[in-house]
N, C-alpha and C positions, 0 to 999 in steps of 0.2 A: 572253741574247737574241740576240746576234750569232752565237753558235755554232748556235743553233736555226735562225736564218734561213739560214745557210750550209748546214746539213744539209738543209734543205728544198729549196733551190735545186739542190744537188748531186744529191739523190735524183731530182728532176724531170728532171735532165739525164743520167740514167743513170750516176751516180757520177763524172762528169767535171767537176771544178770549173771548168776553163778554158772548157768549153762552157757551163756554167751562167752564167759572167760574160758571155759573148757573148749568150746568150739574155736575160739580165737587162737588158743594155744595149739590145738591140733592143726589148724590151718598154717600156723607159723612153722611147725615141725615138718609138715608136708612140703612147704615151700623150700625149706632148707635141706630136704632129703638128699638132693644131688650132692650137696656139699658134705653131708654126713657120709655118703658113700665114698666120696673122695678122701675124707679123713680116715675112714676104716681101711681103705686101700693103702694110705700112707703109713699106717701103723704096721700093716703086714709087710710092706716094703722095708720098713726100718728093721723089723724082726729078721727078715730074710737076709738083709745086708749086714747084720750085726757082726759076724766074723770079719768081713771085709773092712768094716768101719774100725774095728779094733786094730786091724793090721795097718790101716792108714794112719791112725793116731800114733802107733808105735814107730812108724817110719817117718812121718812128717810132723810129729807133735811140736817140734821146736821151730817149724817154719809155717806160721799161720797163713801166709799168702799161698804157698804151695798146697797146704792142707785144704784151704777153701776151694781152690781150683780142682783138686782131685775129688773132693767131696761132691762138688756140683756135677762133675763128669760122671761120677758113680750113680748119683740119683737120676741124672738125665738119661742114662742108659736104661733105667727102669721106667722112664716116662713120669717121673715124680720129682719132688724137690724137698730139701730139708724143712721147708716151711709149709708144706702142703696140709699138715694137720692143724695149723693155726687159723687158717681162713674161716672154717666153719664156726669156731668159737667167737671170732670177731664179728661174724655176720649176725650173731644172735644179740649183740649189744643194743642195736637200735630198738628191737622189739622189747627187750627187757626194760630199756629206758622208758618206752611208751607205756608199758604196763605199770611201771613205778609211778609215772605221772598220773595215770588213771587212778591207781590205788590211793595216792596221797592228795588227789584233788579234793577240795573242800565240799563240793556239791555233786560231783559226777555219780557217786554211788549212794547218795542219800536215799533211804527207803528200800534199798536192796539188801538181801541177806542170804545166808546159807544155813538152812534149818534153824532160823531164828537168830543167828549170829550176824550182826551187821558187817557187810563186806568192807566197808571203809574204816573199820575200827582196828586198832592195834590191841594186843592182849592187855596192856595197861588200861586202855579205855574201857574194855569189856569188864575188867575187874571193878573199875570205878562205877560203872553204870549197873552192872548186874550182880556184883559180888563174886567172891572167889569160887563158890560152889553154885553153879548155875548151868543151864542148858547151853548158852552161848560159849561159856568157857570150855565146856565139854567138847563142843564142836571144834574149837580152836586146838584143844589138846589132841584130838583125833587127827587133825590135819598135821600137826607137828610130829606126832608119832609116825604117821604114814610117810612124811618127808624123811624122817630119820631112818626108817626101814629101807626106803629107796636108796638113800645115801650109803647105807651099809652094803647093799647089793652092788651099787656102783663102785664103791671102793674096792670090792673084791675083784671087779673086772679089770681094774687098772693094772697095766703091765709097765713097770718102771725099769728102765735099763740099769743093770747092776754097775755100769760104769759111772753112774752119777754118784755124787757124794751122799753119804748116809742121811744127812739132814734133808737134802732135796728129795730123796726117796720117801722119807717119812712125811714130809709136807705134801707131796703128791697124793699120798694115800688119804690125807686129811681133807683135801680140797672139796670132795663131794659134801662134806658136812657143813660147808659154808652155806648151803641152802637151808639147813636147819637153823643156823644163826639168823639168817635173813628172815625166815618165817617168824621167828620169835620177836623181831623188832619192827617188821613191816605190817601193814594192814592185812586183814584176812584175804582180800582179793589177790594180793601179791603172793601170799602163801599158797593159794589155790593154783595160781599160774605156775609157781615153782614145782608144786606137787605133780601136776600133769606133765609139765615139760621134762622134769628129771625122770619121771617114770617112763615116759616115751623114749627118752634118750637111752635109758638103761636097757629097755627091751630092744630098741633098735640096734644098740651096740652088740647085744648078744646074738641077734639074728645075723647081722652083717659079719660078725666074727666067725660064724659057722658056714659061711658061703664063700666060694672062690670069687675074688674080685679082680 
C-alpha cells in the first residue's frame, strides 16, 4: 500500500519524489486551512476574553463545576469553545503518521533523492555511506538549518497567557523546536515534509493574525 501511494505521488510529480513530498504537504495544508482559520479565530477570541477569564477565575476558582459552566457560556457567546484551537493540531496527526510511514518504509523511497541525498536515509546513514563531509550531508544540514530558522520565527509568534505557570510558558516557546529534533532523527523525506509544513503554518499564522476573523 505504501509503495503504491508513493508511486502515485511520484508519477503525479513528474517522477521527482522530493517534489511529490512538497506537493503532498501543500495539499494537506490546503485541506486543513478551514481548521487553521478556526484555530486563529480561537486565539483571537481567547485574547479578547482574557480580562473576563481572569475575573471568572477570581470569582469561581474554588468551584470547578461553576467555573466550567461559566467558561462554556462565555465562549458560547463568542461562537467558540475552550477547545477550538486543539482540533486543527489533532487533524494533522494522521498525515504526519502517514509521512512517517512513508519515510521509514524500507523500499518506498529507494532510488529517490534530494540533490543527491537519499530521501529514505537518516543523518547517521548518510554519514556512514558518504562520510561526514559530503554533498548529501550538506543537503541534510541545509534542511535542518532551514527547519531551525522556521522554528525560531514560529516561536516568536506564539502568544502564551501570562496566567499559565512559568514552566508551561517556557515549554510552549520551545515546542516549535521539536521539528528540529525530529528532522535530526528521521529520514530526510520526513525532514522535508516538516520544513514545508512548518514554514506554511508559520506564514499562514502571520497572515491570519493580521486579518479580522
